[in-house]
C-alpha positions in Angstrom: -5.7 18.3 -7.4 -5.0 16.9 -4.1 -5.0 13.1 -3.7 -4.4 10.9 -0.5 -4.2 7.2 -0.9 -2.9 4.8 1.4 0.6 3.2 1.3 1.6 0.3 2.8 5.0 -0.7 3.3 6.6 -4.2 3.8 10.5 -5.1 4.7 11.9 -7.6 2.1 15.6 -8.1 2.9 17.4 -4.8 2.0 14.4 -3.6 0.4 11.2 -1.7 1.2 8.1 -2.7 -0.8 5.1 -0.3 -1.0 1.9 -0.6 -2.4 -1.7 0.9 -2.7 -4.8 -0.8 -1.8 -6.8 1.7 -3.4 -5.3 0.9 -7.0 -4.6 -2.4 -7.9 -1.3 -2.3 -9.8 0.3 0.6 -8.0 3.4 -0.8 -6.3 6.7 0.6 -5.4 10.2 -0.4 -4.0 13.4 1.3 -2.8 16.2 0.7 -0.6 14.7 3.3 2.2 11.0 3.7 2.9 11.0 7.3 1.4 12.5 6.0 -1.8 9.7 3.7 -1.9 7.3 6.1 -1.1 8.5 8.2 -4.2 8.5 5.0 -6.3 5.0 4.4 -5.3 3.8 8.0 -5.8 5.3 7.9 -9.4 3.5 4.7 -10.2 0.0 6.3 -8.7 0.5 8.7 -10.7 1.4 6.9 -14.2 -1.8 4.6 -13.5 -4.2 7.5 -12.8 -2.9 9.4 -16.0 -3.5 6.5 -18.2 -6.7 5.7 -16.8 -8.1 9.3 -17.2 -6.7 9.1 -20.9 -8.1 5.8 -21.8 -11.3 6.6 -20.3 -11.5 9.8 -22.0 -11.0 8.2 -25.6 -14.6 6.8 -25.5 -16.1 10.6 -25.0 -18.2 11.9 -27.8 -16.8 14.9 -29.4 -20.2 16.9 -28.7 -20.2 15.9 -24.7 -19.7 18.4 -21.9 -16.7 17.9 -20.0 -16.4 19.5 -16.5 -14.1 18.9 -13.8 -15.4 17.6 -10.3 -13.2 18.4 -7.1 -12.8 15.5 -4.2 -11.7 16.8 -1.3 
């Protein structure tokens, strides 16, 4: 699946701090902008996986499940 999110970068001394406004709690950091970007991408993936698993816990076993693709 292909998803695109906004990454905002700020400097804090020797660190780059990154966050994603669309996903509360998704933050990253690194000594380079690329390291902060990778850290943020990992945080986004972790949050989305957790939210997906948490949301599916309440789905009844006899409910129909399909995949919807958003481009």
